[in-house]
N, C-alpha and C positions, 0 to 999 in steps of 0.2 A: 521392650523385647528385638528392637532394629537393633538401639545400641551395640546389645548384645552378639549381633549378627555381622556387625558393623567391627568388632573387635576382631570376631575369629574370623572374619575375611582378613583383614590387614594381617593377625597372625601368621596363619598360614602364608596369605603372599610373603610375607618376611620373611617365612620356613625355607617355604620353595625358593625364593631366589638366593638365600645361604647354602643352598645344597646345590645349584646351579654355581656358585663365583668360587674359583681357587688363586689366590696370589699366590706367589713365592719367594722365597729371600735369597741372594745371593750375595758369595756365596754360600755354603753349604757351612763351612766352615766358619766360624764371627768367630776365634780367637783371634785376640791382636797383640803385638806385642810392640811397642811404638815406645820411641824416645824423643827425647828434647829437652832443649834449654832453657833449666829447673831455674836458672837464674836470671828468666824475662818476663817477666809480669803478664804480655799477653801470647804469651805460648799456648798455640790453640792446636794439637795433634791431631789427626782423623780419623774414626775406624770407616773407615769404604763399605757400603754396599749397595745392592738396588734391589727393586719387586719389582717382578714383570705377572702382569691379568695373563696365566695360565688357560682363563674358563675362556667363554666363547658370549657371555654376557658383557657390559660395562659397564664396569664399578666405579664408583665415587669414594677413592678411600680415605678413615681415616686414623693418624695414629694416635697413638697415646703415650711418653714415656712412664718408663717407673723402675725408680733406682732398687737394684735388687741385694739384700748383704752387708751388715752390720762393721764390715769391711773396710766399706768407699771412704776414703779419704775425706772429711769435710767440710774442705777447705775447696776441693772441683766441683767447677759448674760447669754446666754440659747444654750443650746446645746441636737444634736437630733442623737439618741441611733438606732440603727436600729440593724438585724441580718447577716450585710456583717463590719456596725463600729462605731466608738462612732466618732461622730465629732466634731471639734473643734465650738466654738462659731463663728465663722465668716465664718464660710459655713451654708449658708438657702438651700440649696436641693445637697441630691445628683446625682441631675443629672445637670448640667449649663454647658445651649445652649452656644458655641463657648468657655467655659474660662476654657475646658481641664479637663474636673470634669466629668465622664460617668459611675455610679454604679449603673442601678435600680438593682433592686430587679424582680427576678424570682420568682414570685408562680406558680404552677403548680394549678389546680380545687382542692382545701380544703385545700392547705398549707397554711401556717401565716407567719407570722414575731416579731417580737415584737417593737413596734413603743414609743419609751418612750421620753418624755418632761425633760431633768435636766437644771434644773436651778439654779445657780449660783451667792446671791443675795447680796454680796462684803457688809456687816455691813445690808443692810436696808431688813424691811418689807414692804409686801406690797402687793397687791393683780398685777394679770394681763391675757389678755387671748389673750395665743397660738394659733393659728388656722396654720393648718395640711392639707393642698391640697392637692390630691391625685392624678395622673394622669394615662394614658396607654403613656407608652414609645413607639412611631412606626415606630422613628428610632431616628439619632443623634439628627437629628433639629423641631420637633415638636413632640405632647401629647398631646392626651385627655382626656378632664375634664371627673371625676370621683364621688368624694366624698371632701367632705370637713369637718376636724372635727375641734371643738374650744374645749380647755382643760381652762378650767376659775380653776386657781390655783391663791391659798392662802399661804402665810410664815408667820410666827411668831415665837418668841422667845420660846428656849421648857421649857416644867415647866416637875417637877421633880418627876421622876418614879424613883429612885434611883437603882441605879445596886442591889441591896440587894432585892426589888422588880423584879427586872427580873431573877436574880437567882432561887428567891423560884418557878415560872413556868413552870410546866408541864405537859405532856397530858400522858394519858394514857385507859389502856393499850398500851401496845408497843412493840411490833408487836402487829396487834388488827385485826378483821378478821369484824366487819360489822358498828363502831365506835369506838367512841373518846369521854373523856372525860379533860377539862383543868381543873385542879386545882383553887377552890376560888380563887376568884378577886373582887375588884374591878373600875380597868381604864381598861382591855381588854376589848371591846366592839364589835369589826367581828372578825371573823375568816377569812383567805382566803388559801385555799388549791392548790397547785403548784405543776402540774410535773415534773418531774427531768424536764424537756427541759425550766421551767418556768412556761410554760401557765399554766393559772386558771382554773379549773376545781369542783369547789365547793367555795361557801361564806357560812357565817353563822353571823345573830345576836348570839352575845352572853345569856348565863344568868343562871341562879343560879342555881348550879348545872345537867348546860343542857347537854344532848344524841348527839353528830355531829356526822351525818350517812353517812356514807361511802361504805356503802354495795355495791353499782353498780358497785362500782370503781376496775379497776383492780386491778392483784399483781403488786405490785410495790413500790417505797421508792418513797414520795411524801412529799412535805414541807410546814409547817403551818406553815403560820405567825399571827402575832397577831398582833392586827390594836386597836390604842385607840384613844382617843378623839379627838386628829388630825387628823387621819385618814394616820399618821404616825406606818409601821412598830418599834414595843420595843419587838420583841424578835423571831425569826425562829425557828423552830424542825422540825428535819426531824422523820418522822414517816413508819415505813416496811408495807405492807398491804400486807397480807394472807391468799386466802381463805378456810376455813376448808377443809381437807378433809379425803375421811374414810382411 
């Protein structure tokens, strides 16, 4: 009887904790069109994302990689990186029950972690959906499902943005106070602004002679990543944000 009551109490505790916990994967659109040098054996394009703990409770996060769909190239290998480590292609989770690996990510309320999917295409273009299942680890033998995120990844060969093209790209003024402008070009389609820890804080669609407003960001160093048609980073520049003082 005591054992039954203990099991019921454990179940109710897990159910109550699950109801209180909430994690969110960003960006909301996890579709990635990536280009890479498919002639290079160790090319490894990355689908960047991060997870935020939106609840008022601390979560011990477990991720588990799952490959979805019959169209995924058999040659592809997948690696997951979080704030703790970048794991090998043979590691499907940061917590493997009974397998000797137990590295849950402890996120206090409002805390975040990167959750990047690295793909080693091994000379082969194609598309695949990589599902990351996220759970709360209660102890070494159980976990509580929270959410899943599907990364829809397509990889194609590089197109020709030359080194000369990249070298011509500038962000000005730098340092800046309220906005920055990008040198005129025809191949940068989006701009991602990240803080020094790599967390994206702004994104913009580019336009001719556009001014990109960062007035609401605090002083500091930011990384401006220039994104092409293929959703690939062409160039990243450090920008100093300094508010005007009397």
